[in-house]
C-alpha positions in Angstrom: 23.5 163.6 140.2 22.2 167.4 140.9 22.5 168.0 137.0 20.2 165.1 136.6 17.7 166.3 139.1 18.1 169.8 137.9 17.3 168.4 134.4 13.9 166.5 135.7 13.3 169.8 137.9 13.0 171.9 134.4 10.9 170.0 132.4 9.2 168.1 135.0 6.0 170.1 135.4 5.5 170.8 132.1 5.8 167.4 131.2 3.2 166.2 133.4 0.8 168.0 131.9 1.7 167.6 128.2 1.4 163.6 129.2 -1.9 164.4 130.6 -2.7 166.1 127.6 -2.2 163.4 125.2 -4.0 161.0 127.7 -7.0 163.7 127.4 -7.2 163.7 123.7 -6.9 160.1 123.3 -9.4 158.5 126.3 -12.7 160.3 124.7 -12.4 157.8 121.7 -13.1 155.2 124.0 -17.1 156.2 124.3 -17.7 156.1 120.6 -20.8 154.3 120.0 -22.3 151.8 117.4 -20.3 148.8 115.6 -16.9 150.9 115.5 -16.8 151.2 119.0 -15.1 147.7 119.9 -13.1 148.4 116.8 -11.3 151.5 118.3 -11.6 151.0 121.7 -8.3 149.3 122.1 -6.3 152.0 120.3 -7.2 155.0 123.0 -6.7 152.4 126.0 -3.4 151.0 124.6 -1.9 154.6 123.9 -2.7 156.0 127.5 -1.0 153.1 129.1 1.9 153.5 126.7 1.8 157.4 127.4 1.8 156.6 131.0 4.5 154.3 130.6 7.0 156.0 128.8 6.3 159.0 131.3 7.8 157.0 134.0 10.9 155.7 131.5 11.8 159.4 130.8 11.8 160.9 134.4 12.9 158.0 136.4 15.0 155.5 134.1 16.4 157.9 131.8 17.9 160.0 134.1 19.3 156.8 135.9 20.3 155.7 133.0 22.4 158.8 132.3 24.0 158.8 135.3 25.3 155.0 134.9 26.2 155.4 131.3 27.4 159.0 130.9 28.3 160.6 134.2 30.2 163.3 132.3 26.9 164.5 130.2 25.0 164.4 133.7 27.5 166.4 135.7 27.2 169.3 132.9 23.5 169.2 133.6 21.6 173.0 133.9 24.0 174.0 130.7 21.9 174.5 127.7 23.8 173.8 124.2 21.4 174.9 120.9 23.6 173.0 118.5 23.2 173.3 114.7 19.4 172.9 115.1 19.0 175.9 117.3 21.5 178.0 115.2 19.6 177.0 112.3 16.2 177.8 114.0 17.3 181.4 115.1 18.2 182.1 111.2 14.6 181.5 110.3 12.8 182.5 113.4 14.7 185.8 113.9 13.5 187.5 110.5 10.1 186.1 111.2 9.6 187.9 114.5 11.9 190.8 114.0 8.5 193.2 113.9 4.8 192.5 114.4 3.8 193.2 110.7 5.9 190.1 109.7 4.4 188.4 112.3 1.3 188.8 111.3 2.2 188.1 107.8 3.3 184.9 108.7 0.3 183.9 110.8 -2.1 184.6 107.9 0.3 183.2 105.6 -0.1 179.6 107.7 -3.9 180.3 108.4 -4.5 180.4 104.8 -2.2 177.4 104.1 -4.1 175.5 106.3 -7.8 176.6 104.5 -6.0 175.4 101.7 -5.3 172.2 102.5 -8.8 172.0 103.6 -9.9 173.2 100.3 -8.9 169.4 99.0 -11.8 167.8 100.5 -14.4 170.3 98.4 -12.6 169.5 95.7 -12.6 165.7 96.2 -9.0 165.4 95.5 -9.1 163.8 99.0 -12.0 161.9 99.6 -13.5 160.6 102.7 -14.3 156.6 104.0 -15.2 154.8 106.8 -12.1 152.7 106.2 -10.1 151.3 103.3 -10.5 148.3 101.8 -8.3 145.5 103.4 -5.8 143.1 101.5 -7.9 140.0 101.9 -7.1 136.3 100.9 -10.6 135.6 99.5 -13.3 137.1 97.5 -16.9 135.7 97.0 -19.4 135.9 93.7 -23.1 136.2 94.5 -25.7 135.0 92.0 -28.8 135.9 92.0 -31.0 134.5 89.2 -34.6 135.0 88.6 -37.1 133.7 90.8 -38.4 130.3 89.7 -35.2 129.0 87.6 -34.1 125.7 88.0 -31.0 124.7 90.3 -29.3 123.4 87.0 -29.4 127.0 85.6 -27.9 128.2 88.8 -25.3 126.0 88.4 -24.6 126.1 84.8 -24.4 130.0 85.5 -22.0 129.7 88.3 -19.5 127.1 86.2 -19.6 130.0 83.7 -18.5 132.7 85.9 -16.1 130.3 87.5 -14.4 129.7 84.3 -13.9 133.6 83.8 -12.3 133.7 87.2 -10.1 130.9 87.1 -8.2 133.6 84.6 -7.1 135.2 87.3 -3.7 134.7 88.1 -3.9 135.0 91.6 -6.5 132.6 91.9 -5.8 129.5 94.0 -9.2 127.7 94.5 -12.3 128.0 93.5 -15.5 126.7 95.2 -19.1 126.8 93.8 -22.4 126.4 95.8 -25.7 125.8 94.0 -28.8 126.2 95.8 -27.2 126.4 98.9 -25.6 128.8 101.6 -21.3 129.0 101.0 -19.4 129.3 104.6 -20.0 132.5 106.0 -18.0 135.1 107.8 -19.5 138.0 109.7 -20.2 140.0 106.7 -22.4 137.1 105.4 -24.2 136.9 108.8 -25.4 140.7 108.7 -25.9 140.5 105.1 -28.1 137.0 105.9 -25.8 134.7 103.2 -26.9 131.8 105.7 -30.5 132.4 104.0 -29.5 131.7 100.6 -31.4 128.5 100.1 -33.3 128.8 96.8 -32.8 126.9 94.1 -32.0 130.4 91.9 -29.2 131.4 94.2 -25.9 130.7 93.9 -22.2 131.5 95.6 -18.6 131.2 94.5 -15.9 131.3 97.1 -12.7 132.3 95.4 -9.6 131.8 97.7 -6.4 133.7 96.2 -3.1 133.1 96.7 -1.0 134.7 100.1 -0.7 138.4 99.7 3.1 138.1 99.8 3.1 136.1 97.0 0.9 138.4 94.8 1.3 142.1 93.6 -2.0 143.2 93.8 -4.6 143.7 96.4 -7.7 141.5 96.9 -9.7 144.9 96.1 -7.7 145.4 92.7 -8.2 142.0 92.1 -12.1 142.2 93.0 -12.2 145.3 90.6 -10.4 143.3 87.6 -13.0 140.4 88.0 -15.8 142.7 88.5 -15.1 143.7 84.6 -14.8 140.4 83.3 -17.9 139.2 84.5 -19.7 141.8 82.8 -19.6 139.8 79.6 -21.4 137.0 81.1 -24.6 136.2 79.6 -27.5 136.0 82.2 -31.5 135.8 82.1 -32.9 139.1 82.2 -33.1 140.3 85.5 -30.2 138.5 87.0 -27.6 140.0 88.8 -23.9 138.7 89.7 -22.1 140.5 92.5 -18.2 140.6 93.6 -18.2 140.7 97.2 -15.0 141.5 99.4 -14.8 140.8 103.1 -15.2 144.6 104.5 -12.4 146.0 106.8 -14.9 147.1 109.3 -18.2 146.7 110.5 -20.2 144.9 107.6 -23.4 146.3 107.0 -26.5 145.2 104.3 -25.2 147.3 101.5 -22.7 150.0 101.7 -25.0 152.2 99.5 -28.4 151.5 100.9 -31.6 153.7 100.0 -34.7 153.2 102.1 -37.9 153.8 100.5 -40.9 154.7 102.7 -44.4 155.8 101.4 -48.3 155.3 101.7 -48.7 152.0 100.1 -46.9 149.2 98.3 -47.3 150.2 94.6 -46.0 154.0 95.2 -43.1 152.6 97.1 -42.4 150.1 94.2 -42.6 153.0 91.5 -40.4 155.2 93.1 -37.8 152.1 94.2 -37.7 151.6 90.3 -37.0 154.9 89.7 -34.3 155.3 92.4 -32.6 151.9 91.0 -32.7 153.4 87.8 -30.5 156.3 89.0 -28.4 154.1 90.7 -27.6 152.5 87.7 -26.9 156.0 85.8 -24.1 156.9 88.3 -20.8 155.0 86.9 -19.5 154.2 89.8 -22.1 152.4 91.8 -22.0 148.7 91.0 -23.9 145.7 91.7 -27.3 147.4 91.9 -30.2 145.5 93.3 -33.4 145.7 95.4 -34.8 143.8 98.4 -38.5 142.9 96.9 -36.8 141.4 93.4 -39.2 139.7 91.0 -42.1 137.7 91.8 -42.0 134.0 91.7 -44.1 132.3 89.1 -46.3 129.8 90.9 -48.5 127.3 89.8 -51.7 127.6 91.5 -54.2 124.0 91.5 -57.8 125.0 91.8 -60.6 122.3 92.1 -63.5 122.2 89.8 -66.3 121.6 92.5 -68.9 121.0 89.6 -66.8 118.3 87.7 -66.0 116.8 91.0 -69.4 116.5 92.1 -70.5 115.2 88.3 -67.7 112.4 88.2 -68.1 111.6 92.0 -64.6 112.2 93.3 -63.7 113.3 96.8 -61.6 116.1 97.4 -59.3 114.0 99.7 -58.1 111.8 96.7 -57.3 115.0 94.5 -55.5 116.4 97.2 -53.5 112.8 97.9 -52.6 112.7 94.1 -51.4 116.2 93.8 -49.3 115.4 97.1 -48.2 112.3 95.7 -47.3 113.7 92.2 -45.5 117.0 93.5 -43.9 115.4 97.3 -43.8 112.2 96.5 -44.8 109.0 98.9 -42.9 108.1 101.8 -42.3 104.0 101.7 -39.9 103.7 105.0 -36.3 105.0 106.5 -33.2 103.9 106.0 -31.4 103.6 109.6 -27.6 104.1 109.5 -27.3 103.6 113.2 -24.5 105.3 115.2 -27.2 107.4 116.6 -27.4 109.1 113.4 -31.0 110.3 111.9 -32.5 108.0 109.5 -32.8 109.0 106.4 -36.5 108.8 104.3 -37.5 106.9 101.7 -39.7 108.3 98.9 -40.6 107.7 95.8 -41.5 110.3 93.2 -41.0 111.8 90.0 -38.0 113.4 88.7 -38.0 116.8 88.5 -37.8 117.1 84.8 -41.3 115.7 85.1 -42.8 118.2 87.5 -43.7 121.2 85.1 -47.4 120.8 84.5 -48.8 119.3 81.2 -50.8 116.5 79.5 -48.8 113.7 81.2 -49.6 114.9 84.6 -53.4 116.1 84.0 -54.1 112.5 82.5 -52.7 111.1 85.9 -56.1 108.9 87.5 -57.9 109.8 90.3 -60.4 107.4 91.8 -63.9 108.5 91.4 -65.4 106.1 94.6 -68.0 108.5 96.1 -70.7 106.0 95.1 -70.3 102.5 97.1 -68.6 99.7 95.2 -67.5 102.2 92.4 -64.1 101.4 90.9 -64.0 103.9 88.0 -61.4 106.8 87.5 -61.0 110.0 86.2 -58.1 112.1 84.9 -56.8 114.9 87.2 -56.9 117.4 84.6 -60.7 116.8 84.4 -61.6 117.7 88.1 -58.9 120.6 88.7 -57.8 123.8 87.0 -54.1 124.5 86.5 -53.0 128.2 86.0 -49.7 129.8 86.3 -49.5 133.5 88.2 -46.8 135.6 89.6 -46.3 135.0 93.3 -47.0 137.7 96.0 -44.4 140.2 96.2 -42.0 140.3 99.0 -42.8 142.6 102.0 -40.1 144.1 104.2 -40.5 146.0 107.4 -38.1 147.9 109.8 -39.0 149.0 113.4 -42.8 148.4 112.3 -42.6 150.8 109.0 -42.8 149.5 105.3 -39.9 150.1 103.3 -38.3 148.7 99.9 -34.6 149.0 99.8 -32.2 149.6 96.6 -28.7 148.7 97.3 -25.3 149.1 95.4 -21.9 149.0 96.0 -19.2 151.3 95.0 -16.1 150.7 92.9 -13.8 152.9 90.5 -13.6 156.9 90.8 -15.5 157.3 94.2 -15.4 154.2 97.0 -17.2 155.5 99.8 -20.9 155.8 100.3 -21.3 159.8 100.6 -20.0 160.5 97.0 -22.7 158.0 95.6 -25.4 159.6 97.8 -24.6 163.3 96.8 -24.5 161.8 93.0 -28.0 160.0 93.6 -29.0 163.4 95.4 -28.5 165.5 92.4 -29.9 163.0 89.9 -33.3 162.8 92.2 -33.7 166.4 92.4 -33.1 166.7 88.0 -35.3 163.3 87.8 -38.9 164.0 86.0 -40.7 161.9 88.3 -44.0 162.1 85.9 -47.3 161.5 87.9 -45.1 160.1 91.1 -44.1 162.7 94.0 -40.1 162.9 93.9 -39.3 161.2 97.2 -37.8 163.5 100.1 -34.2 162.8 101.1 -33.6 162.0 104.7 -30.2 161.3 106.2 -31.2 159.8 109.3 -34.0 158.9 111.3 -37.3 157.3 110.0 -40.0 159.5 108.7 -42.6 160.6 110.9 -45.1 161.6 107.9 -45.5 158.8 105.3 -48.2 159.8 103.3 -45.3 161.1 100.8 -42.7 159.0 99.2 -39.3 159.5 101.6 -35.7 158.2 100.7 -33.6 157.4 103.8 -29.9 156.6 103.1 -28.7 153.8 105.3 -25.8 151.0 105.0 -22.3 152.2 105.5 -23.6 156.0 105.6 -24.9 155.1 109.2 -22.1 153.4 110.8 -19.8 156.6 108.8 -22.3 159.4 110.4 -22.1 157.6 113.9 -18.7 157.3 114.0 -17.6 160.7 112.8 -20.4 162.2 115.0 -18.5 160.6 118.1 -15.3 161.0 117.0 -16.2 164.7 116.5 -17.7 164.8 119.7 -14.8 162.9 121.6 -12.7 165.8 119.7 -14.0 168.5 121.4 -14.2 166.8 125.0 -10.5 166.4 124.4 -10.1 170.2 123.6 -12.0 170.9 126.6 -10.1 168.5 129.0 -6.6 170.0 127.5 -8.0 173.4 128.2 -9.0 172.8 131.7 -5.6 171.0 132.4 -3.5 174.2 130.8 -5.5 176.3 132.7 -4.6 174.3 135.9 -1.0 174.6 135.0 -0.8 178.3 134.1 -3.3 179.9 136.0 -4.7 181.8 132.9 -7.6 181.5 131.0 -6.5 183.1 128.2 -3.0 181.6 127.9 -4.4 177.9 127.2 -6.3 179.5 123.5 -2.3 180.1 122.7 -1.2 176.7 123.4 -4.3 175.2 121.6 -3.8 177.3 118.5 -1.6 175.2 116.9 -3.5 171.8 116.4 -5.3 172.7 113.3 -1.7 173.3 111.6 -1.6 169.3 111.5 -4.0 169.3 108.7 -1.2 171.5 106.4 0.5 168.1 106.5 -2.3 165.7 107.0 -4.5 166.6 103.9 -1.9 166.6 101.2 -0.2 163.8 102.7 -3.2 161.9 101.9 -3.3 163.4 98.4 0.1 162.2 97.9 -0.9 158.9 98.7 -4.1 158.8 96.8 -5.2 157.5 100.3 -8.7 158.1 101.6 -9.2 160.5 105.2 -10.4 157.2 107.2 -11.4 156.8 110.9 -7.9 155.8 111.5 -6.9 159.1 109.8 -9.1 160.9 112.3 -7.5 159.2 115.4 -4.1 160.5 114.1 -5.7 163.8 113.7 -7.2 163.6 117.6 -4.2 161.8 118.7 -1.7 165.0 117.3 -3.5 167.5 118.9 -2.6 166.3 122.3 0.9 166.1 120.9 1.1 169.4 119.3 -0.1 170.8 122.6 2.4 168.9 124.3 5.3 171.1 122.2 3.3 174.3 122.8 3.7 174.0 126.6 7.1 173.1 126.5 7.6 176.6 124.7 5.4 178.4 126.6 6.5 177.1 130.1 10.4 178.2 129.0 9.3 181.6 127.9 7.2 182.1 131.0 10.2 181.3 133.2 11.9 183.7 130.9 15.3 181.2 130.7 17.9 182.0 128.1 20.6 180.0 126.3 24.5 179.7 127.0 26.1 181.9 124.5 23.9 184.9 124.2 24.5 187.8 121.7 26.2 190.6 123.4 23.1 192.6 123.4 21.8 190.6 126.2 24.6 189.8 128.2 24.5 192.2 131.4 21.4 193.6 130.3 17.7 193.0 130.6 16.5 190.8 127.9 13.8 191.4 125.6 10.4 189.1 124.9 11.8 188.8 121.4 15.2 187.6 122.8 13.4 184.9 125.4 11.1 183.7 122.2 14.0 183.1 120.3 15.9 181.2 123.3 12.9 179.5 124.1 12.6 178.0 120.3 16.4 177.5 120.1 16.9 175.5 122.8 13.5 173.3 122.9 13.7 172.9 119.2 16.3 170.1 119.2 14.0 167.8 121.9 11.1 168.9 120.3 12.2 167.5 116.8 14.1 164.4 118.2 10.5 163.4 119.4 8.6 163.8 116.3 11.3 162.1 114.2 10.7 159.2 116.7 7.0 159.4 116.7 7.5 159.1 113.0 9.6 156.5 112.8 7.1 154.4 114.6 4.3 155.6 112.3 6.2 154.7 108.9 6.3 150.8 110.0 2.4 151.0 109.6 2.3 152.9 106.3 1.8 150.4 104.1 -1.0 148.5 106.2 -4.0 149.0 104.2 -6.4 150.0 107.3 -4.1 151.7 109.4 -2.0 153.9 106.3 -4.5 156.7 107.3 -3.1 156.9 110.9 0.6 156.8 109.6 -0.2 159.6 107.2 -1.7 161.5 109.8 1.3 161.1 112.2 3.9 161.5 109.5 2.6 164.4 107.7 0.9 165.8 110.6 4.0 165.9 113.0 6.3 166.9 110.2 4.2 170.3 109.6 2.9 171.1 113.2 6.2 170.5 114.8 8.0 172.7 112.3 5.4 175.3 112.5 4.6 175.1 116.1 8.2 176.3 117.1 7.6 179.5 115.0 3.5 180.3 115.5 3.9 180.3 119.3 6.6 182.6 119.3 4.7 184.9 116.6 1.4 184.7 118.4 3.6 186.5 121.4 5.0 188.9 119.3 1.5 190.1 117.6 -0.4 189.9 121.2 2.5 191.6 123.3 5.1 194.2 123.3 8.3 192.2 122.0 10.6 194.8 122.8 10.0 195.3 126.6 12.5 193.9 128.9 11.2 190.6 130.8 14.1 188.9 132.3 17.6 190.1 133.3 
């Protein structure tokens, strides 16, 4: 009993502080704003609750179970056995801590290793992305023909695309929707797919086999399908997009450039140039715009002189045109059962609705004079011309804007890399008489007299998410610092304890490189969580050093004499190494279970490789800092 009480008392205070530091590292993520907030909120809430529960189990349940299941072990409490791991630690740490020079060399080497790991971001060997693509059971193909194409044209193009898609071995079924919207999900709600009701618009809904029955992920299938559809012949100005269900908050387009300017012609001219720059980047695909091609329309104008000459009423001309193009209602078909009746109209088939000599010869009554029963041809009193329709105008928050949109596939799939490539192309492009647009990363321009390119889309969510997570990390560090100051009553010692936090990058970044995985928001969550875990290890080491507790079986040089700070540091590392390592291994085993999950792979890599590197280095870095900053040969305990 006393042994269990002594064991709990020995690690009680540092364990309380260590648990609070982990919670302090996680809780600020509750305040991430934007669309990613609801996605991330359950992680810090549940993890903090789990930490409190695990603390209760470790401090109450575990000692009680030890007394019940292994009373002999409990009776031996208070005796520290380094074991093989402790002896291995001494073999590694003793040469490093032998002199201050060696400790300096070791710390500089660790610092250089941290910088070298971060260089992988600069060289783009490790990319940054909000969230990776998930492995879904569906894909969609969006077809946009030039405005003015018929429903039959759209249907033929959809069926041609469906025949190509049917060659995919993972395809289970395909559904075609011509001129009407397919059933939409959250992504379709944000992208306004429910408004796809025009004859020139069509959708293919591809249903894949269960992911357990196929080798390729839905993202790999989408890349393959995009390559196959490149050979499909479509009218000029058409776009065919392979759309994946996003893993996180949906956006209008992954890469979205909003073009602002003084007037519509300037905006349109700049947008056309930007669209060509989008297409010049090999990994930017599905390039579209918000204005499209103006829809051709038939304008029928009344010739007033001819109307008066033939004695025709304007109302008769309007009625004739309406009857030709809209049909004539003759009644309703009542269906009963409280269902709406169906209108019955008599009208021309669609193939006969094009303006030609046949429509122009439609008779119109000329009955202006009383008793007149003569008729004239419609073409005699009207003038029919074909012209382009009015261009589409978009506003965002009261500002006129034209949008250029694209997706990323291939070498890079995060918007930041497409943005950098387009920004470079904008700077090198010959704009001629046009003024090259200014690049803006956030916020609409205040001065619209000059063209401006504002990046939006997934970049906006990425910026807000990583900005808020960076702020949360700063708040977490401040909270951890305050907790450690309260525990050790020192303003300098917490800085030593916080020093090993960057050591996690030595494992995290190369881990992402080895798995060819992007550094995502879930990777950042793992990095922030590791800050609390690594500080906990530092607290356990520093607390042992401060109390000057030694280990059993010390060398003869320490027996009967005062022990030097170097000896206490070695004792602290040798004794604490085993529990620190076992705790890290248990967390790594838990993280390994989500390593194959597409979304949470980044979190798993951060925990696995970050724990491995930081755990092994923390037990060496903390003692090395002591040796560098203090006299390691002075006597600190007897």
